[in-house]
C-alpha positions in Angstrom: -69.9 -75.8 -62.2 -71.6 -77.7 -59.4 -68.7 -80.1 -59.0 -66.4 -77.2 -58.4 -68.0 -76.8 -54.9 -66.6 -80.3 -54.0 -62.9 -79.5 -54.9 -60.4 -80.3 -52.2 -57.3 -79.0 -54.0 -54.1 -79.3 -51.9 -55.9 -81.1 -49.1 -54.2 -84.3 -47.8 -56.6 -87.3 -47.8 -55.6 -90.6 -46.1 -57.6 -93.6 -47.2 -57.2 -96.9 -45.3 -57.9 -100.1 -47.4 -57.4 -97.7 -50.3 -55.9 -100.0 -52.9 -59.0 -102.0 -54.0 -62.8 -102.0 -53.7 -64.7 -99.2 -52.1 -61.5 -97.7 -50.8 -59.9 -97.4 -54.2 -63.0 -95.9 -55.6 -63.0 -93.3 -52.8 -59.3 -92.5 -53.4 -60.0 -92.0 -57.2 -62.8 -89.6 -56.3 -60.7 -87.6 -53.9 -57.8 -87.5 -56.4 -60.1 -86.2 -59.1 -61.3 -83.5 -56.7 -57.7 -82.5 -56.2 -56.5 -84.1 -53.0 -53.1 -85.4 -52.3 -53.5 -89.1 -51.4 -52.0 -91.4 -48.9 -53.4 -94.9 -49.4 -52.8 -97.8 -47.1 -53.5 -101.5 -47.0 -52.0 -104.7 -45.8 -50.8 -105.4 -49.4 -51.0 -103.8 -52.7 -51.0 -106.9 -54.8 -54.0 -105.5 -56.7 -52.0 -102.6 -58.0 -54.1 -99.9 -56.6 -51.4 -97.4 -56.1 -50.0 -97.9 -59.6 -53.5 -97.3 -61.0 -53.9 -94.1 -59.1 -50.6 -92.8 -60.2 -51.2 -93.7 -63.8 -54.3 -91.7 -63.6 -52.1 -88.7 -62.7 -53.0 -88.5 -59.0 -50.5 -87.5 -56.3 -50.7 -90.8 -54.4 -48.3 -92.4 -51.9 -48.6 -95.8 -50.3 -48.0 -96.9 -46.8 -48.2 -100.6 -46.0 -49.8 -101.4 -42.7 -51.9 -104.1 -41.0 -54.0 -101.8 -38.8 -54.8 -104.6 -36.4 -51.2 -103.9 -35.1 -51.9 -101.3 -32.4 -48.7 -99.3 -33.3 -49.6 -98.9 -37.0 -52.4 -96.3 -36.9 -50.1 -93.7 -35.2 -47.2 -94.6 -37.6 -49.6 -94.1 -40.5 -50.8 -90.8 -39.4 -47.2 -89.6 -38.6 -46.1 -90.9 -42.1 -48.9 -88.8 -43.8 -48.0 -85.7 -42.0 -44.2 -86.1 -42.7 -44.9 -86.9 -46.4 -47.6 -84.4 -47.2 -47.5 -81.9 -44.3 -51.0 -82.4 -42.9 -53.9 -84.7 -42.6 -57.0 -83.0 -43.7 -59.3 -85.9 -44.6 -59.2 -89.4 -43.0 -61.3 -92.1 -44.6 -61.6 -95.2 -42.4 -62.5 -97.8 -45.0 -60.3 -100.8 -44.1 -62.5 -103.6 -43.0 -63.3 -107.3 -43.1 -66.5 -109.3 -43.5 -66.9 -112.8 -42.2 -70.1 -114.8 -42.2 -70.7 -117.6 -39.7 -73.3 -119.1 -37.6 -73.2 -117.8 -34.0 -72.7 -121.2 -32.4 -69.8 -121.9 -34.7 -68.2 -118.4 -34.6 -64.9 -118.9 -32.7 -63.0 -116.2 -30.9 -60.3 -116.1 -33.6 -62.9 -114.9 -36.2 -64.5 -112.7 -33.7 -61.2 -111.0 -32.8 -60.3 -110.6 -36.5 -63.5 -108.7 -37.2 -63.4 -106.5 -34.1 -59.7 -105.7 -34.3 -60.1 -104.5 -37.9 -63.6 -103.0 -38.0 -63.7 -101.3 -34.6 -60.3 -101.2 -32.8 -58.4 -100.0 -35.8 -60.9 -97.4 -36.7 -60.9 -96.1 -33.1 -57.1 -95.9 -33.1 -57.0 -94.2 -36.5 -59.5 -91.5 -35.3 -57.5 -91.1 -32.0 -54.3 -90.6 -33.9 -55.8 -88.1 -36.3 -57.7 -86.0 -33.9 -54.7 -84.3 -32.3 -53.1 -83.0 -35.5 -56.5 -81.9 -36.8 -57.1 -80.0 -33.7 -53.7 -78.3 -34.0 -54.3 -77.3 -37.7 -57.8 -75.9 -37.0 -60.0 -78.7 -38.3 -60.5 -81.7 -40.5 -62.8 -84.3 -41.8 -63.2 -87.9 -40.7 -65.3 -90.3 -42.9 -66.0 -93.8 -41.4 -67.3 -96.5 -43.7 -70.0 -98.3 -41.8 -72.5 -100.5 -43.4 -76.3 -101.0 -43.7 -75.6 -104.1 -41.7 -74.7 -101.8 -38.8 -78.3 -100.5 -38.9 -80.4 -103.6 -39.8 -80.1 -107.3 -39.5 -79.1 -108.3 -43.0 -81.1 -111.6 -43.2 -80.5 -114.2 -44.4 -76.7 -113.8 -44.1 -75.5 -115.1 -40.7 -73.1 -112.2 -39.8 -73.9 -111.2 -36.3 -70.3 -110.2 -35.5 -69.9 -108.1 -38.5 -73.2 -106.4 -37.9 -72.2 -105.6 -34.3 -68.8 -104.2 -35.4 -70.4 -101.9 -38.0 -73.0 -100.8 -35.5 -70.0 -99.8 -33.3 -68.6 -97.7 -36.1 -71.8 -95.8 -36.4 -72.0 -95.0 -32.7 -68.3 -94.1 -32.6 -68.9 -91.7 -35.4 -71.8 -90.0 -33.6 -69.8 -89.7 -30.4 -66.8 -88.2 -32.1 -69.0 -85.8 -34.2 -70.5 -84.3 -31.0 -67.2 -84.4 -29.1 -65.1 -82.6 -31.6 -67.5 -80.3 -33.5 -66.2 -77.4 -31.5 -62.8 -78.0 -33.0 -64.0 -77.8 -36.6 -63.6 -81.5 -37.0 -66.5 -83.0 -39.1 -67.1 -86.7 -38.5 -69.6 -88.6 -40.6 -70.2 -92.2 -41.6 -71.8 -93.7 -44.7 -73.7 -97.0 -44.7 -73.1 -98.8 -48.0 -75.3 -101.7 -49.0 -74.1 -104.9 -50.6 -71.5 -104.0 -53.3 -69.7 -106.4 -55.7 -66.0 -106.0 -54.9 -62.9 -108.3 -54.7 -63.8 -109.0 -51.0 -67.4 -109.9 -51.6 -66.6 -112.2 -54.5 -63.9 -114.2 -52.7 
């Protein structure tokens, strides 16, 4: 079977923002492929963990606001303590905020950059060391088509800039850590109908 080539049995996959939307869909796919899951989010009011467990997947939850600089390391440490390793890291947690440039205040700017860039950087930094020690791993960063093109007519210059940073971070990490058997990639989803985009 072709899909057998995509099995990740007994691998530990950590998915940030993994209790709804794109992150939950990724967690389902990894669970179906045999991974042991750690999913994190600021809240699981949507019942994502429960739905994964009801589907029969080995899933554990860690509540974390990743804009807190201490939380990425705590999350990686938790994953290793609970499951023994971290083989796959999916940096999916993110926020989108539209706004005209002249009216976009520093509070909104910081919210976007703290979540979409700083937290992703810290998650990668925290995961790299254990991945090197175990002989390799995979990091998948969720970028956006908006990090590659200006998504007119939506006024989202800060969001676009944050996702462009994710793509460049990914390229840099991929070249820096290839020799350690750590594969780093990004995907660039287009507009998708999720809880976040319909709010």
